[in-house]
C-alpha positions as CSV (number, residue, x, y, z in Angstrom):
1,X,166.2,121.4,67.9
2,X,165.0,119.1,70.8
3,X,167.5,120.7,73.2
4,X,166.3,124.3,72.3
5,X,162.7,123.1,72.5
6,X,163.3,121.6,76.0
7,X,165.2,124.7,77.2
8,X,162.4,127.0,76.0
9,X,159.8,125.0,77.9
10,X,161.9,125.1,81.1
11,X,162.4,128.9,80.7
12,X,158.6,129.4,80.4
13,X,158.1,127.2,83.4
14,X,160.6,129.3,85.4
15,X,158.9,132.5,84.4
16,X,155.5,131.2,85.3
17,X,156.8,130.1,88.7
18,X,158.4,133.5,89.2
19,X,155.0,135.1,88.4
20,X,153.3,132.8,90.8
21,X,155.7,133.8,93.5
22,X,155.2,137.4,92.8
23,X,151.5,137.0,93.1
24,X,151.8,135.1,96.3
25,X,154.2,137.7,97.8
26,X,151.9,140.5,96.8
27,X,148.9,138.7,98.4
28,X,150.8,138.1,101.7
29,X,151.8,141.7,102.1
30,X,148.6,143.1,100.8
31,X,147.3,144.3,104.1
32,X,150.5,146.0,105.1
33,X,150.9,147.7,101.7
34,X,147.3,148.8,101.8
35,X,147.9,150.5,105.1
36,X,151.1,152.1,103.8
37,X,149.3,153.3,100.7
38,X,152.6,154.4,99.5
39,X,155.6,153.4,97.4
40,X,155.6,149.8,98.7
41,X,152.2,149.0,97.2
42,X,153.1,150.5,93.9
43,X,156.4,148.6,93.7
44,X,154.8,145.2,94.4
45,X,152.1,145.8,91.8
46,X,154.7,146.9,89.3
47,X,156.7,143.7,89.9
48,X,153.7,141.6,89.2
49,X,152.9,143.5,86.1
50,X,156.5,143.2,85.0
51,X,156.6,139.5,85.6
52,X,153.3,138.9,83.8
53,X,154.4,141.0,80.9
54,X,157.7,139.2,80.6
55,X,156.0,135.9,80.7
56,X,153.4,136.8,78.1
57,X,156.1,138.3,75.8
58,X,158.3,135.3,75.9
59,X,155.3,132.9,75.6
60,X,153.8,134.8,72.6
61,X,157.0,135.2,70.8
62,X,158.1,131.6,71.3
63,X,158.1,129.5,68.0
64,X,156.0,126.8,69.7
65,X,152.4,126.3,70.8
66,X,152.3,126.8,74.6
67,X,149.6,125.9,77.1
68,X,149.3,126.0,80.9
69,X,147.0,124.0,83.2
70,X,146.1,124.1,86.8
71,X,145.9,121.4,89.4
72,X,142.4,120.5,88.2
73,X,143.8,119.5,84.8
74,X,142.0,122.3,83.1
75,X,143.9,124.6,80.8
76,X,143.8,128.3,81.5
77,X,146.4,129.8,79.2
78,X,147.3,129.4,75.5
79,X,149.9,131.5,73.8
80,X,149.5,133.5,70.6
81,X,151.2,130.7,68.6
82,X,148.5,128.2,69.7
83,X,145.6,130.6,69.0
84,X,147.1,131.5,65.6
85,X,147.5,127.8,64.7
86,X,143.9,126.8,65.7
87,X,142.2,130.1,64.7
88,X,140.3,130.1,68.0
89,X,140.1,132.6,70.9
90,X,141.4,131.8,74.3
91,X,137.8,131.7,75.6
92,X,137.0,128.9,73.1
93,X,140.1,126.9,74.1
94,X,139.7,127.6,77.8
95,X,139.6,124.6,80.2
96,X,138.8,121.6,78.0
97,X,137.7,123.5,74.9
98,X,140.9,122.6,73.1
99,X,139.9,118.9,73.0
100,X,137.4,119.7,70.1
101,X,140.4,120.3,67.8
102,X,142.0,116.9,68.3
103,X,141.4,114.4,65.5
104,X,138.7,111.9,66.6
105,X,141.0,108.9,65.9
106,X,143.7,110.4,68.3
107,X,141.5,111.8,71.0
108,X,141.1,108.8,73.3
109,X,144.9,108.0,73.2
110,X,145.7,111.7,73.7
111,X,143.5,112.1,76.8
112,X,144.7,108.9,78.3
113,X,148.4,110.0,78.1
114,X,147.5,113.4,79.5
115,X,145.4,112.3,82.5
116,X,147.7,109.3,83.4
117,X,150.8,111.5,83.3
118,X,149.1,114.2,85.2
119,X,148.0,111.8,88.0
120,X,151.6,110.4,88.2
121,X,153.2,113.9,88.0
122,X,155.4,112.8,85.2
123,X,156.7,114.4,82.0
124,X,155.0,113.2,78.9
125,X,155.7,113.3,75.1
126,X,153.0,112.4,72.6
127,X,152.0,113.1,69.0
128,X,148.5,113.7,67.7
129,X,146.7,115.5,64.9
130,X,145.3,119.0,65.7
131,X,142.9,120.9,63.5
132,X,144.5,124.0,62.0
133,X,142.6,127.2,61.3
134,X,142.0,126.1,57.6
135,X,140.3,122.9,58.7
136,X,143.2,120.5,57.9
137,X,144.7,118.3,60.6
138,X,148.4,118.5,61.2
139,X,150.6,116.2,63.3
140,X,152.1,118.0,66.4
141,X,154.5,116.8,69.0
142,X,153.3,117.8,72.5
143,X,155.5,117.8,75.6
144,X,154.1,118.4,79.1
145,X,156.1,119.1,82.2
146,X,154.7,119.3,85.8
147,X,155.2,122.7,87.6
148,X,156.1,123.1,91.3
149,X,156.7,126.1,93.6
150,X,160.0,126.6,95.4
151,X,158.4,124.9,98.3
152,X,157.6,121.8,96.2
153,X,153.9,122.5,95.9
154,X,152.4,121.1,92.6
155,X,150.7,123.9,90.7
156,X,149.9,122.3,87.3
157,X,151.5,121.6,84.0
158,X,153.2,123.6,81.3
159,X,153.3,122.3,77.7
160,X,154.8,123.1,74.4
161,X,153.8,121.8,70.9
162,X,155.7,121.7,67.6
163,X,154.2,121.1,64.1
164,X,156.0,117.9,63.0
165,X,153.7,117.2,60.1
166,X,156.3,117.4,57.4
167,X,158.9,115.5,59.4
168,X,156.4,112.7,60.1
169,X,155.4,112.4,56.5
170,X,159.0,112.4,55.4
171,X,159.8,109.7,58.0
172,X,156.9,107.6,56.7
173,X,157.9,108.1,53.1
174,X,161.5,107.2,54.0
175,X,160.3,104.1,55.8
176,X,158.2,103.1,52.8
177,X,161.2,103.5,50.5
178,X,163.3,101.4,52.9
179,X,160.7,98.7,52.8
180,X,160.5,98.8,49.0
181,X,164.3,98.6,48.7
182,X,164.4,95.8,51.2
183,X,161.8,93.9,49.2
184,X,163.8,94.5,46.0
185,X,167.0,93.2,47.6
186,X,165.1,90.2,48.9
187,X,163.8,89.4,45.4
188,X,167.3,89.9,44.0
189,X,168.7,87.6,46.6
190,X,166.0,85.0,45.9
191,X,166.6,85.3,42.2
192,X,170.4,85.0,42.6
193,X,169.9,82.0,44.9
194,X,167.6,80.4,42.3
195,X,170.4,80.9,39.7
196,X,172.9,79.2,41.9
197,X,170.6,76.3,42.7
198,X,169.3,75.7,39.2
199,X,171.3,73.8,36.6
200,X,168.9,74.8,33.8
201,X,170.0,78.4,33.9
202,X,171.7,80.0,30.9
203,X,174.3,82.7,31.6
204,X,175.7,84.6,28.6
205,X,177.9,87.8,28.3
206,X,177.8,90.1,25.3
207,X,179.8,93.0,24.1
208,X,178.4,95.7,21.8
209,X,179.3,95.9,18.1
210,X,179.1,99.6,17.0
211,X,179.2,101.3,13.6
212,X,181.2,104.4,12.6
213,X,178.6,106.6,14.2
214,X,179.2,104.7,17.5
215,X,175.7,103.3,17.3
216,X,175.1,99.8,18.6
217,X,174.1,97.6,15.7
218,X,174.8,94.1,17.1
219,X,176.2,92.1,20.0
220,X,179.1,89.6,20.1
221,X,179.0,86.6,22.4
222,X,182.0,86.6,24.8
223,X,180.8,83.9,27.2
224,X,178.0,81.4,27.5
225,X,177.5,78.2,29.5
226,X,174.9,76.8,27.1
227,X,175.8,76.8,23.5
228,X,172.8,74.7,22.7
229,X,170.8,77.8,23.3
230,X,172.0,79.3,20.1
231,X,171.7,78.2,16.4
232,X,175.1,77.0,15.4
233,X,175.8,76.8,11.7
234,X,176.5,73.3,10.3
235,X,180.1,72.4,11.1
236,X,180.5,75.3,13.6
237,X,182.4,74.2,16.7
238,X,181.4,77.0,19.1
239,X,179.6,80.3,19.3
240,X,182.1,82.3,21.4
241,X,183.0,85.3,19.3
242,X,180.0,85.0,17.0
243,X,177.6,87.8,16.5
244,X,174.0,87.4,17.7
245,X,172.7,88.2,14.2
246,X,174.4,84.9,13.2
247,X,173.5,82.5,16.0
248,X,170.6,84.3,17.7
249,X,168.6,86.3,15.1
250,X,165.5,86.2,17.4
251,X,167.1,88.9,19.4
252,X,166.0,91.5,16.9
253,X,162.4,90.3,16.9
254,X,161.5,89.6,20.5
255,X,162.7,92.9,22.0
256,X,165.8,91.6,23.6
257,X,168.1,93.8,21.4
258,X,166.4,97.0,22.6
259,X,166.7,95.8,26.3
260,X,170.4,95.0,25.9
261,X,171.1,98.4,24.3
262,X,169.1,100.3,26.9
263,X,170.9,98.5,29.8
264,X,174.3,99.2,28.2
265,X,173.6,102.9,27.6
266,X,171.7,103.7,30.9
267,X,173.5,101.3,33.2
268,X,170.1,100.2,34.6
269,X,169.4,96.5,35.1
270,X,166.2,94.9,33.8
271,X,164.0,91.8,34.4
272,X,161.7,90.4,31.8
273,X,160.3,87.2,30.3
274,X,161.3,86.0,26.8
275,X,160.4,83.0,24.6
276,X,162.6,81.0,22.3
277,X,161.3,78.8,19.4
278,X,163.3,75.8,18.5
279,X,161.9,73.2,16.1
280,X,158.4,74.3,16.7
281,X,158.7,74.1,20.5
282,X,158.3,77.3,22.6
283,X,160.4,77.6,25.7
284,X,159.9,80.5,28.2
285,X,162.6,82.0,30.2
286,X,162.7,84.5,33.1
287,X,165.7,86.8,32.2
288,X,167.8,89.4,34.0
289,X,170.2,91.9,32.4
290,X,173.1,93.6,34.2
291,X,175.8,95.9,32.8
292,X,179.4,94.7,33.1
293,X,182.0,97.1,31.8
294,X,181.3,97.8,28.1
295,X,179.1,94.7,27.9
296,X,176.1,93.1,29.5
297,X,175.4,89.8,31.2
298,X,172.1,88.0,30.7
299,X,170.9,85.2,33.0
300,X,168.0,83.2,31.9
301,X,166.0,80.6,33.9
302,X,163.7,78.1,32.2
303,X,160.2,78.7,33.5
304,X,158.2,76.7,30.8
305,X,157.1,74.0,33.2
306,X,156.3,76.5,35.9
307,X,154.2,78.6,33.5
308,X,152.5,75.4,32.3
309,X,151.7,74.4,35.9
310,X,150.6,77.9,36.7
311,X,148.3,77.9,33.7
312,X,146.9,74.5,34.6
313,X,146.4,75.6,38.2
314,X,144.6,78.8,37.0
315,X,142.4,76.9,34.7
316,X,141.6,74.4,37.4
317,X,140.8,77.2,39.9
318,X,138.7,78.9,37.3
319,X,136.7,75.7,36.6
320,X,136.4,75.0,40.4
321,X,135.2,78.6,40.9
322,X,132.6,78.2,38.2
323,X,131.4,74.9,39.6
324,X,131.1,76.3,43.1
325,X,129.3,79.3,41.7
326,X,126.9,77.1,39.7
327,X,126.2,74.8,42.7
328,X,125.8,77.8,45.0
329,X,123.4,79.7,42.8
330,X,121.6,76.6,41.5
331,X,120.3,75.9,45.0
332,X,119.2,79.5,45.4
333,X,117.6,79.6,41.9
334,X,115.8,76.3,42.4
335,X,114.8,77.1,46.0
336,X,116.6,74.0,47.2
337,X,118.7,73.3,50.3
338,X,120.8,70.1,50.6
339,X,121.8,68.1,53.7
340,X,123.9,65.1,54.8
341,X,122.9,63.3,58.0
342,X,125.4,60.8,59.5
343,X,123.2,58.2,61.1
344,X,126.2,56.6,62.9
345,X,127.3,59.8,64.6
346,X,124.0,61.8,64.4
347,X,125.9,64.7,62.8
348,X,123.9,66.8,60.4
349,X,125.4,69.1,57.8
350,X,123.3,71.6,55.9
351,X,123.9,73.9,52.9
352,X,123.7,77.6,53.3
353,X,120.5,77.9,51.3
354,X,118.7,75.4,53.6
355,X,119.1,77.9,56.4
356,X,117.7,80.6,54.1
357,X,114.7,78.5,53.3
358,X,113.5,78.6,56.9
359,X,114.4,82.3,57.4
360,X,117.9,82.1,59.0
361,X,121.4,83.2,58.1
362,X,123.8,80.4,57.0
363,X,125.2,78.5,60.0
364,X,123.3,80.6,62.4
365,X,122.6,77.6,64.6
366,X,123.9,74.0,65.0
367,X,121.7,71.8,62.9
368,X,120.1,68.6,64.3
369,X,117.1,66.4,63.6
370,X,115.3,67.7,66.7
371,X,116.0,71.3,65.7
372,X,114.4,70.9,62.3
373,X,111.4,69.0,63.8
374,X,110.8,72.1,65.9
375,X,110.4,74.2,62.7
376,X,107.6,71.9,61.3
377,X,104.0,72.9,61.5
378,X,102.5,71.3,64.7
379,X,100.1,69.2,62.6
380,X,102.9,67.8,60.5
381,X,105.4,66.9,63.2
382,X,104.0,63.4,64.1
383,X,103.9,62.5,60.5
384,X,107.5,63.6,60.0
385,X,108.6,61.6,63.0
386,X,106.8,58.5,61.8
387,X,108.4,58.9,58.3
388,X,111.8,59.3,59.9
389,X,111.5,56.2,62.0
390,X,110.3,54.2,58.9
391,X,113.1,55.5,56.8
392,X,115.7,54.7,59.5
393,X,114.4,51.1,59.7
394,X,113.9,50.4,56.0
395,X,116.7,52.6,54.7
396,X,114.2,53.9,52.1
397,X,113.2,57.5,52.1
398,X,109.8,58.3,50.6
399,X,109.4,61.7,49.1
400,X,107.1,63.8,51.3
401,X,106.0,67.4,51.7
402,X,105.8,69.1,55.1
403,X,104.8,72.5,56.2
404,X,107.5,74.6,57.9
405,X,107.0,77.7,60.0
406,X,109.8,80.2,59.2
407,X,111.4,82.6,61.5
408,X,109.0,85.4,60.4
409,X,106.0,83.2,60.9
410,X,105.4,82.5,57.2
411,X,104.3,78.9,56.3
412,X,106.3,77.2,53.5
413,X,105.8,73.8,51.9
414,X,109.1,71.9,51.7
415,X,109.4,68.6,49.7
416,X,111.9,66.2,51.3
417,X,113.8,63.8,49.1
418,X,117.0,61.8,49.6
419,X,118.8,58.5,49.6
420,X,121.0,56.3,51.8
421,X,124.7,55.7,51.1
422,X,127.5,54.0,52.9
423,X,130.7,56.0,53.3
424,X,133.8,55.0,55.3
425,X,131.7,52.6,57.4
426,X,129.1,55.3,58.2
427,X,125.5,55.2,57.1
428,X,124.6,58.6,55.5
429,X,121.3,60.0,54.4
430,X,121.8,62.7,51.8
431,X,119.2,64.6,50.0
432,X,117.4,68.0,49.5
433,X,114.5,70.1,50.7
434,X,112.8,72.1,48.0
435,X,110.4,74.9,48.5
436,X,107.2,73.9,46.6
437,X,105.0,76.5,48.2
438,X,104.2,78.2,44.8
439,X,103.4,74.8,43.3
440,X,101.0,74.0,46.2
441,X,99.3,77.4,45.7
442,X,99.1,77.0,42.0
443,X,97.7,73.5,42.3
444,X,95.1,74.7,44.8
445,X,94.2,77.6,42.5
446,X,94.0,75.2,39.6
447,X,91.7,72.9,41.6
448,X,89.4,75.8,42.4
449,X,89.4,77.0,38.8
450,X,88.5,73.4,37.7
451,X,85.6,73.4,40.0
452,X,84.5,76.8,38.7
453,X,85.0,75.6,35.1
454,X,82.9,72.5,35.8
455,X,80.2,74.6,37.3
456,X,80.3,77.0,34.4
457,X,80.1,74.2,31.9
458,X,77.1,72.8,33.7
459,X,75.5,76.2,33.7
460,X,76.3,76.6,30.0
461,X,74.8,73.2,29.2
462,X,71.7,74.3,31.2
463,X,71.6,77.5,29.2
464,X,71.9,75.7,25.9
465,X,69.0,73.4,26.8
466,X,66.9,76.4,27.9
467,X,67.9,78.4,24.8
468,X,67.2,75.5,22.4
469,X,63.9,74.5,24.0
470,X,62.3,76.8,26.5
471,X,63.3,80.2,24.9
472,X,62.5,79.2,21.3
473,X,59.1,77.7,22.0
474,X,57.4,81.0,23.0
475,X,59.0,82.7,20.0
476,X,57.6,80.1,17.6
477,X,54.2,80.6,19.1
478,X,54.5,84.4,18.8
479,X,55.3,84.0,15.1
480,X,52.7,81.4,14.5
481,X,49.8,83.3,16.2
482,X,50.9,86.6,14.7
483,X,50.8,85.0,11.2
484,X,47.4,83.5,11.8
485,X,46.0,86.9,12.9
486,X,47.4,88.5,9.7
487,X,45.9,85.7,7.5
488,X,42.4,85.5,9.1
489,X,41.7,89.0,10.4
490,X,41.0,91.0,7.3
491,X,39.6,94.0,9.1
492,X,42.9,95.0,10.8
493,X,43.9,98.5,10.3
494,X,47.1,99.4,8.5
495,X,48.8,100.3,11.7
496,X,47.8,97.0,13.4
497,X,49.1,95.1,10.4
498,X,52.4,96.9,10.6
499,X,52.7,96.2,14.3
500,X,52.1,92.4,13.8
501,X,54.7,92.4,11.0
502,X,57.2,94.0,13.3
503,X,56.4,91.5,16.0
504,X,57.1,88.6,13.6
505,X,60.4,90.2,12.4
506,X,61.5,90.8,16.0
507,X,60.7,87.2,17.0
508,X,62.6,85.9,13.9
509,X,65.6,88.0,14.9
510,X,65.4,86.7,18.4
511,X,65.4,83.1,17.2
512,X,68.4,83.8,14.9
513,X,70.3,85.4,17.9
514,X,69.6,82.3,20.1
515,X,70.7,80.0,17.3
516,X,73.9,82.1,16.9
517,X,74.6,82.0,20.7
518,X,74.2,78.2,20.6
519,X,76.6,78.0,17.7
520,X,79.1,80.2,19.6
521,X,78.9,78.1,22.7
522,X,79.3,75.0,20.6
523,X,82.8,76.1,19.6
524,X,83.9,75.6,23.3
525,X,83.3,71.9,23.2
526,X,86.2,69.8,24.4
527,X,85.0,66.8,22.5
528,X,86.9,67.8,19.3
529,X,89.2,65.8,17.0
530,X,91.7,67.0,14.5
531,X,91.5,65.3,11.1
532,X,93.8,65.8,8.1
533,X,91.4,67.7,5.8
534,X,91.5,69.0,2.2
535,X,90.5,72.7,2.6
536,X,89.6,72.8,-1.1
537,X,86.8,70.3,-0.4
538,X,85.5,72.4,2.5
539,X,85.4,75.6,0.4
540,X,83.5,73.7,-2.4
541,X,81.1,72.4,0.2
542,X,80.4,75.9,1.4
543,X,79.9,77.2,-2.1
544,X,77.4,74.4,-2.8
545,X,75.4,75.1,0.4
546,X,75.2,78.8,-0.4
547,X,74.3,78.2,-4.1
548,X,71.0,80.1,-3.9
549,X,72.4,83.4,-2.7
550,X,75.5,83.0,-4.8
551,X,73.3,82.7,-8.0
552,X,71.1,85.5,-6.9
553,X,74.1,87.9,-6.4
554,X,76.1,86.4,-9.3
555,X,79.1,86.0,-7.0
556,X,82.5,85.4,-8.7
557,X,85.1,83.1,-6.9
558,X,88.8,83.2,-7.5
559,X,90.3,80.2,-5.7
560,X,93.9,79.4,-5.2
561,X,95.4,76.0,-4.2
562,X,94.6,75.3,-0.6
563,X,96.5,72.8,1.6
564,X,95.6,69.5,3.4
565,X,95.9,70.3,7.1
566,X,94.7,68.8,10.4
567,X,91.6,70.7,11.4
568,X,88.2,70.1,13.2
569,X,86.1,69.6,10.0
570,X,82.8,70.8,11.4
571,X,84.2,74.0,12.9
572,X,86.4,74.8,9.9
573,X,83.4,74.5,7.6
574,X,81.6,76.9,9.9
575,X,84.6,79.3,9.8
576,X,84.8,79.3,6.0
577,X,81.0,79.6,5.6
578,X,80.9,82.7,8.0
579,X,83.8,84.4,6.1
580,X,82.3,83.7,2.6
581,X,78.8,84.7,3.8
582,X,80.2,87.9,5.3
583,X,81.8,88.8,1.9
584,X,78.5,88.3,0.1
585,X,76.4,90.0,2.7
586,X,78.5,93.2,2.7
587,X,78.8,93.5,-1.1
588,X,78.4,96.9,-2.8
589,X,75.2,97.9,-4.4
590,X,75.4,97.4,-8.2
591,X,78.8,95.7,-8.0
592,X,79.4,92.0,-8.8
593,X,80.8,90.4,-5.6
594,X,84.2,88.9,-6.1
595,X,85.7,86.6,-3.4
596,X,89.3,85.5,-3.5
597,X,90.6,82.6,-1.3
598,X,94.3,81.8,-1.3
599,X,96.9,80.2,1.0
600,X,100.7,80.6,1.6
601,X,103.2,79.6,4.2
602,X,104.8,82.5,6.1
603,X,107.4,82.7,8.9
604,X,106.4,84.6,12.0
605,X,108.9,87.3,13.1
606,X,110.5,86.8,16.5
607,X,110.3,83.0,17.0
608,X,110.7,81.9,13.3
609,X,107.5,79.8,13.5
610,X,105.8,78.7,10.3
611,X,102.1,79.4,9.7
612,X,99.5,78.7,7.0
613,X,98.1,82.0,6.0
614,X,94.6,81.5,4.5
615,X,93.1,84.7,3.1
616,X,89.5,85.4,2.3
617,X,89.3,88.7,0.3
618,X,86.2,90.5,-1.0
619,X,85.5,93.7,-2.9
620,X,82.6,94.8,-0.7
621,X,81.9,97.9,1.4
622,X,84.9,97.3,3.6
623,X,85.4,99.0,7.0
624,X,87.7,101.5,8.7
625,X,90.9,99.8,10.0
626,X,90.5,101.4,13.4
627,X,87.5,99.0,14.1
628,X,89.6,95.9,13.5
629,X,89.7,94.8,17.2
630,X,86.0,95.4,17.6
631,X,84.5,93.4,14.8
632,X,85.6,90.1,16.4
633,X,83.8,90.9,19.7
634,X,80.3,89.5,20.5
635,X,77.3,91.6,19.3
636,X,79.6,94.2,17.6
637,X,78.1,95.6,14.4
638,X,79.5,98.5,12.3
639,X,76.2,98.9,10.5
640,X,72.6,99.2,11.5
641,X,70.4,96.1,11.7
642,X,68.1,97.6,9.1
643,X,70.9,98.1,6.6
644,X,72.4,94.6,6.8
645,X,71.1,91.4,8.4
646,X,73.1,89.8,11.2
647,X,73.4,89.1,14.9
648,X,77.0,90.4,15.5
649,X,78.2,87.0,16.5
650,X,79.5,85.5,13.2
651,X,83.1,86.9,13.4
652,X,83.2,86.2,17.1
653,X,82.5,82.6,16.2
654,X,85.3,82.7,13.6
655,X,87.8,84.0,16.2
656,X,86.8,81.3,18.7
657,X,87.2,78.5,16.0
658,X,90.7,79.8,15.0
659,X,91.8,79.9,18.6
660,X,90.6,76.3,19.0
661,X,93.1,75.5,16.2
662,X,96.0,77.3,18.1
663,X,95.9,80.1,15.5
664,X,94.8,83.7,15.2
665,X,92.8,85.8,12.8
666,X,93.2,89.4,11.6
667,X,91.2,91.7,9.3
668,X,92.3,94.5,6.9
669,X,89.6,97.0,5.9
670,X,89.5,99.4,3.0
671,X,86.3,101.6,3.2
672,X,84.4,101.3,-0.2
673,X,87.0,98.8,-1.6
674,X,86.6,95.6,0.4
675,X,88.0,93.6,3.3
676,X,90.5,90.8,3.8
677,X,90.4,88.2,6.6
678,X,93.6,86.4,7.3
679,X,93.5,83.1,9.2
680,X,96.9,81.9,10.6
681,X,97.3,78.3,11.5
682,X,100.6,76.7,12.7
683,X,102.2,74.4,10.2
684,X,103.4,71.9,12.9
685,X,101.3,71.0,15.9
686,X,102.8,69.8,19.2
């Protein structure tokens, strides 16, 4: 094929040279032929056309892709085979347009070969991928030949290309198979060599035992170099001639029988691993089966120790990988970077995360004491140098926090800690730098909050004083003077009397509101102590103090057994009094009020925490459940002030008291049927 291909390229080059000569000859005699205007002119023109036509026919019918280039390296002709292959027009491929079809990975190499050969006027052969009309790239072999006139003048190149895609793929596949076979032979050679060099190998030959239907039902041992491998019967001298079912019954359980049968019937060798159990000990072998006549030969190599070592190594690698991962990620998760500074050699080693803490990639620069000093905030550098000198002299490193300016300009607070050790005669300082910026910010925020809290407490104390003295004094005078006017001025009109009564009622409500606010603010006091208290006693004390209204309304109490728990006695009394008073106040007209108080221990879903659930239930007017979240807010009332007395602070005080006991309170309302308030207090307090 190569000879035909080269011959075709030479033939095309000769035709193109002949055509060039004809054109040159025609140009030379152009003037004379024009003057003659006769048969000479027509004959010359006919010769040129004939040469061009012969060249084009041969080029277009050639089974290769043909191109021509001039002395400027630009291509000016592509045959039909080329244009059909690329699906382009000659105008698109003209000059250097053909370059667009070359695969990008091959283009630089292709152009280098073309230009260097062109400059040297040498033949060239190269392979590259060219895009076909369907968009796929195909490997082609391109050969270029320089063209000369009969006078030795260089006039360009002629080239021919062949599609060698299938041949190249076949060659690559053949090479891959050769490599695979070579690797197989290498492994076989290594395996055979290991057999020859290992005394622990077992080699045995078996012949098939067939039934009447010529099916293999067993194997007979014809040779073995290790009779201890088999289970000899008591008094049995040898195993040669014995069946495997007698001395090697495991063959039918571990899959070896099927492998022996398959090898014998197909003639194909096999490699596998198999285990043998003797006296409770498991021994692993690497086995190879080969067909030999009407029998098979099995070679087994003991790999038990190797497997055990491999497993130990794998386990060790696994543990090491886990430890490395833990150490690596623990530094990142804890925002810590570690270091080791050799004071003898001044060498400094830093962990990857230490670089990240200051905004650099791991190992981006060579670490040094001077380098890290340059990262410190200017106001902290002198302190760090003094601390470093003191630590160097005393061999004691005091934990300190320094500000560091990161690569991006951010300021971080890093806490330095470490210790001095002696290793191989060298004094080392090892330790860590931890990013405590968040802690610094939180501490600063906490300090500001404490200042605000102290200011608020002072303002609250001032408010309490004003509320208990300055605000109540005018109200007392308003009530007193209004009462005197009503007592002494008998000539007041009915409207004036009503107005003064309203003034006194408004002043009384204002006083109650101030007292309620003082009571609410009192629940915020920090001077509180928890005391183990019998809640039964507190409830009885509340009932005694409310005896007047209880007798008036004929209230019925149903009391369960209540626990002894640590509470703030004064606040818990106020809590129970508010809840009981609430049940009495919102009783139904014409209905005997019934108040039930019980306690049980429940387990909270989610965290399995135990709580005391103290329930105060009444049969009063109740409320719509949609208002549950509102009734515990300050000044929230579900009824008008003329319907029921109250300030709207009582339940808010209850909520605050329960929160002081690390608990929470809920309410369940049933309009026209009553309400239940549930107080949840933790069984165990931290």
